[in-house]
N, C-alpha and C positions, 0 to 999 in steps of 0.2 A: 699967706696965700695958699700954701700947701694944706694947712688945716681947713681952710674954706673949701678947697677942692674935694678933700676927703669927706667933709661933712655933706657937701652937695651930692657926691656919689652915694654915700650911705643913705641919705634921704631919698634919692631917686630909686635906689634898689628896693627900699622898703615900700615905696609907693607902687612900683611895678610888681613886687612880690604880692602885695595885697590885691592888685588887679588880677594877677594870674591865678589866684586861689579860686575865684568864681569861674565856673565853666558851664557852657550850654551843651545840652544833650538832646538827641533825637531818639524817641522811643523805638527800640528795635523790634518792630512788628514783622518785618520781612524775614528775619531769622527765627521768628516764633519764640521770642524771648520776652513776650509781654502778654498779659491776660487780663481781661475784665470779666470776672465770673460772678454769678449770683446764686443765692440759696434762699428758698422761701418754703415755709411749711405748707403742705397740701392738706388743708382742713384739719391740721393737728394729727394726721395719720402717718405722714412720712415727710421726707424732705425732697423737694424738687430742685435740681441743680441745672445750671445752664451757663452759657457764655455768649459774649458778643465777639464775633470773629473779625469785624472790620472797624478799625479805629486807628487814629494816629495822634501824635502829640509830641510835646517837647517839655523839657524842664531845665531850669538853671539851678545849680547846686554849688554851695560853698560849705565845706565841712567845718571851717572855722567860724562861719557866720550863717548857720542854717536859717536864721530869720530872714535872710536876704534871698532865699530860694523862691522859685516860682514854678508853677505847673500849668500847662494848658493841654486839654485833650478834647478831640472831637470824635464822636462815635456814631456809626450808622446803625440806627435802631433796627432796621430790617435784617441786620446780620445776626440777630438773636438766634441761638440754637440750643434747644433743650433735649435734643436727640429724639424728637417725636414730631413728625411733620404736621399732623393735625393740631397738636397743642401749640406748636410754633405759629401756625396760621392764626389761631385764636389769640395768642399773646401779642401778635402784631396788629390785631384788629382794634377798633375804637373802644372795645371793652377794657383794653390795657394800654398799650403804647401808641396806638393810632399812628403807625409809621407812614401811612399815606399822607397824612396832614403834617406830621412832625418827623421827617426822615433823619434828623440828627439830634443828638444830645451832646451838650458841651459842659465842660468843667473848666473854670478859670480861678486859680487861687487868688485870694485877697490878703492872706497873711499866713505865716508859718511860725509856730511857737514851739520851741524846744521843750520837751517834757521829761527828758532824762538822757542817759547815755545812748545815743543812736536812735532816739525816738522823738517824734514831733507830732503836733496836731496841725494839719493843713486845713485851713478854713478857706472856702471858696464858694462861688456861685455855680450851682448845678442847674442847667436848663434841661428839662425832661418833659415830654408830652406838652410842650408849650408853656410850662410853668418854670419860673426861675426862683430858686430858694437857696439860702445859705446852708451848706452842709460842712461837717467836720470829718476829715479822714484821719484816723489814727494810723500814722505811718511809722515804719521801722526801716532803718538803713541796713541793708544786707551786706554790701561791700563795694569796693571799687578797685580798679587796677588795669594793667595792660592786658590786652587779649592776644591770642596767637596770630592775629592778622594785622598787627601793627596799629591797632586802635586802642582807645582807652574807654572803659565802661564803668558805670555805676548802677547799682540795683536797689530797689525798694519794694516793700510790700505795704499794703494798707487795707483797712477795713472801715466800713461805715454802714449804718442801718438807716434805711429810708422808710418813712410812712407813706404808703401808697396814696392815701387821700390827699397828702400834701402836694402831690403831683397830678392831681385830677384824674387818678385811676379809679374808676367808679365800680368796677367788678368787686363784689364782696363774697369771699369764700369762707366767711366766718371769722371769729375772734382770733384764731391761731394764725391767720393769713393776712394780717393787717400791715406787716412790715416785710421788707426784703433786705437781706444782707448782701452787700457788695464786697467782693474779695479781689483786690487789685494787686497784680505783681508785674513790675516793669523793670526792664533793663534798658538803659540808655547808652548810646554811643556818642562820645564827645565829638562835637562839630570841629 
């Protein structure tokens, strides 16, 4: 009887330990510990950098089983900021993001595949400018741990390159400006 009790306790603790390993996080946008930035060539002469200031999201992360992780983000396209008011007005127009018709962009992961120590490819559906396409974000785990305010955090960075034509962006600034790089840095607070 004592053997059965110990076996049941051991099995129960293993099950609960496995469940405790996965955790849900809210992206810390309020504390400004999350960024969705972009970089695009300006006709092959220079780089244009910008950011989206208004977005939120969440992720589920299990360091032992990264393939079980999930990500969801919603971004307000009108929050685009390239540090130039007239350019931003143009980027928000129907020539580019058409924010009046498509005020949000969303990303929802469909799979996570470990690619090495602390790296993974996050595949998901990106909806931008009314078009949904699968994209792959090359992600890197930065770190996790307790914060000074009694919370627990985890952070990641990721990059992907989008073809503008894939998302029905019709403006053509020449061959050097056909793609845009997204650079994403997020820190999440465990729920």
